[in-house]
C-alpha positions in Angstrom: -6.0 -10.3 30.7 -8.4 -9.1 33.4 -8.8 -12.6 34.8 -5.1 -12.6 35.6 -5.6 -9.7 38.0 -7.8 -11.8 40.3 -5.9 -13.1 43.4 -7.1 -16.4 44.9 -8.2 -15.8 48.5 -6.0 -18.6 49.8 -2.9 -17.4 48.0 0.2 -17.7 50.2 1.5 -14.2 49.4 -1.8 -12.6 50.2 -1.8 -14.3 53.6 1.8 -13.1 54.2 0.8 -9.6 53.0 -2.2 -9.5 55.3 -0.1 -10.6 58.3 2.5 -8.0 57.5 -0.2 -5.3 57.3 -1.5 -6.3 60.7 2.0 -5.6 62.1 2.2 -2.3 60.3 -1.2 -1.2 61.7 -0.2 -2.2 65.2 3.0 -0.2 64.8 0.9 2.7 63.4 -1.3 2.7 66.5 1.8 2.8 68.8 3.5 5.6 66.7 0.4 7.8 66.6 -0.1 7.4 70.3 3.5 8.4 71.0 3.3 11.4 68.6 0.1 12.7 70.3 1.3 12.1 73.8 4.1 14.6 73.4 2.1 17.3 71.6 -1.2 17.8 70.0 0.4 19.7 67.2 2.3 17.4 64.8 5.5 18.4 63.2 6.1 18.1 59.4 8.3 15.1 59.9 5.6 13.4 62.0 3.0 14.1 59.4 5.2 12.7 56.7 5.7 9.6 58.7 2.0 9.1 59.2 1.5 9.8 55.4 3.7 6.7 54.7 1.2 4.6 56.8 -1.7 6.1 54.9 -0.2 5.2 51.5 0.4 1.7 52.7 -3.2 1.4 53.8 -4.3 2.7 50.4 -2.2 0.1 48.7 -3.6 -2.6 50.9 -7.2 -1.6 50.2 -6.5 -1.6 46.4 -5.0 -5.1 46.6 -8.0 -6.3 48.6 -10.3 -5.2 45.8 -8.8 -7.9 43.5 -9.0 -10.8 45.9 -11.4 -13.3 44.4 -14.0 -15.4 46.0 -15.3 -19.0 45.6 -18.8 -19.6 44.3 -20.1 -23.2 43.9 -16.6 -24.5 44.8 -14.7 -22.6 42.1 -12.9 -19.4 42.0 -14.8 -16.5 40.4 -12.4 -14.9 37.9 -14.6 -12.3 36.2 -13.2 -9.0 37.3 -16.6 -7.2 37.2 -18.1 -9.7 39.6 -15.2 -9.7 41.9 -15.0 -5.8 42.1 -18.8 -5.6 42.6 -18.7 -8.1 45.5 -15.7 -6.5 47.1 -17.3 -3.0 46.9 -20.4 -4.3 48.7 
């Protein structure tokens, strides 16, 4: 069961997800710059908007923890090894 959690590093959907997250983070940088340029004190609505970006970042980091790696030309599927390597 745990071996099914490992995502191959060259998986099409992981590549699409990473490209999407790059766009999200660029948008985040623009939004936070706009928010701060108007006032140093953020409103509740602005904080909630930024919280959405924080949750998306957390989800991205959790997904990245399960991306496998190749060792000796084959995908490592042992979850313990993958998590240990991704934590390093």
